[in-house]
C-alpha positions, 0 to 999 in steps of 0.5 A: 311545448315540444319535448326534445330529449335526445337519449331515447335509445338509452335503456331506462335502467341505465338512465336510472343508475345515472340519475339516482346517483346524480341526485344523491347530493340533494338532501331531503327528509320530509313528511307529507303534511297532508291527508289525501285519501284514496277514494277507490279510483287511484293508487296510494294514500298520503297521510299527514303523519308522514311517509315511511323513512329509511336511512342510508349508512351516512344518515341520509333519508332515502325513503323516496324515489329520489331522482333527477329528471335530467343531469344535463345543465346549462349552468356551470356551478363549481361545486356541482358534479353536473356542471356544464363543463364536466365530462360526465355521462348525461341522461334525461328521463321523459315524463312517461318514464318517471311515471313508470318508475314511480308506479312500479317502485310503489307497487313493489313497496320500495317507496312511499313517494317521489322526490324529483329534482333536475338540472337545467335542460335548455332553460328554466321554463323548459325544465319546469314545464317538463316537471309539471307535465310529469307530476300532472301525468302522475296525478291524473293519468296514473291516479297516484295519490302518494307523496310528491316533493319537487324542486321549483326551478329558479327563473322559471315562469311563476305560472308554471311554478304555481300550477306545479304547486297545486299538484305537489305536496312539498316544493323546495328551492335550493339557496345553495350558499348563504351569501350572495358573494359566495353564490357569485363566486361559485355559481356565477349563473345564479343570483339570489333574486331568482331564488328568493322570488319563487320562494316568496311566490310559494309562501304567498300561495300557501297563505292564500290557499289556507285562507281559501280552504277556510271558506271552501273546504274542497278547494285544491291544496297548494303545497300543503307540506310547505317549502324547504331549502338546502344550503351547502356547508363548507364550500365557501368559507362561511361560518356557522354563525353566517349559516345559522343567521341566514337559516333564521331569516329564512324561517322568519321571512318565508315561513319555511318548514325546513332548512337542510344542510349538506356537508360539502363534498368535493367532486370537482377540482377547482381553485375556488373550492376548499381542499377539505383534507379531513373530508366532508365536514359531517360533524359540523353538519350534525351540529348545524342540524342540532342548532336548527332543532334548537331554533325550531322547537326549543325557543333559541335564537341564532344570536344566543347560540353564536355571535360575531365574536364566536362564529363556529360551534364547539365540535366536541359538544352539542350546541345546547350543552355548549350554551349552558356551559357559557351561561352557568349563572342561570343554573342549576334550576330547580326541576320542581319549580322551573317553567316549561320554557326554562326546562327546555334550556336544560341539556338532557331535557327534550320537548317530550320530557319537559312536557312530562315533567310539567304534567307529573309535577301536578301530583308529585314532587319529582326526584332524580329517579322520577326524571330518569323514568320520564326520559331525561338524559341524566348524564347531561342534565345532572350538572344543571338541575336540582331536585328538592334543592339537592344535586344528584351527587357532589361535584365541582360547579365549574365550567372546566369540570362540567365540560370535561365530564360532558366531553370525556367518552371513556372515563367512568366515575364512582361517587360516594353514593355508590353509583357509577356514572359512564360519560356520554359518547360523542354521537349518542345525541344523534 
C-alpha cells in the first residue's frame, strides 16, 4: 500500500510533542501477559509479570511510550480534541519514525514498551495497514521484543487486524460510550457493530490460538495479553449502573482483560456535551474502578452493587463499604469460621488478607491483633466482624453510626479500652 503522509518537513520532535499530547486521553495501564525471551539476536525482553509502571500526578499510568500514529481524523466525534472539525495542529508519523522513537526511548531506559493508537487517516483500512507495517518493522527489522499494545481500528479489514494480533501483546478497541443512543448522538460516524465485530474476532482468535498452543508449543502467540476497551464516563448522562452493566456484559461475552474508565474532559464547546461545572468527574471514575475490581476479583455482580432504583454510587464511600451498609443483616461475620467468599465481602479485607486468614486459622484462633498483622484494614473491618464472638469495642450497630464513622475524616474517638481510633481518609483506599 502506498503511504501518503504529507508532513515530512515537520521535525520529529515537533511531531512527538503533538502526538503524545493528543494521546493523553486514551487510558491504559496494562501488563504483558506474555513471556518472550531475548535469544541474543534482538533487543529487550517481555515478561509475564508485567512491565514497569510509573504514574503521573493525576494517577494515570505512563509506563509506555504512548503516542498516536496520527491525529488526523475523518470522524467528527463531539467529545474528541482530534475531531475533524477542530482547528488543531495536525501531524502524522511514518512507520520508520515510530520505530526510531521506540528504540531510542527504550535504549535510554525511559520506557518498557509501546502504546500505539491513532486517529483515522483516510480510511480504517489505510490506518490499520500503517499500524501493522509499524509493528511488523519493529518486530522484524529492529528485533524489538518488548511489550506492544495497539488499538485495532473499527471497520478495518479483519485480515489486517488478525495479522497485527500476531505481532502485538495486547489489542484494544474503544467502546467509547455505553449506549448506542449516546454513540449515535456524540459519535455519529461510529456504530456499535463496527466496534463489537473486531472485538469478537480478537476473542475468537485468542481462544483458537490457546488451543493451537496446546498442540504446537512453538506456534506464534495471538494477542497473548488479551484485549481491553475504554469507556468515557460522564459525557452522555449515563448512570454508574449503565456503565457497570455494560462492563459486566463485556467481561462475560468477550472475555476482556480490562475495561478502562476515563473521566470526561471537556475539550470542545458543543451543545450536546455536559457543562461539568465541577470539572472532570475524577472521584466518580475512581468509584467505577473500585466497583470494577469488586466484579473481577471479589465475586460481586453489577446488580448487587447498583440497581434500577439506585443507579449511582455513593461518592463519599467506596462501593464495598456502601454495599455492606445496605446489607447489615449479613454482618457481623465471625472471622474464625467464615468461608473465603464471605471474607471477601467484608470491607477492609482484600484478596491477600482473606487468603492469609484462611491459612492462619488452620493453626490458631485469630484475634484483632492477628488480623492487623495479616494486613486487614481494621478501621473499616471492625464494624463488620467479630473474633471469638466479640467485637473490637462497643458501638451502636446501626447504619447511621457505622456510616458516620466510615465517612468522617477528622474526628478521633477514644473508647473504654484506651485505644484511639482515627477515622479513614476519603482517599486512603486509592
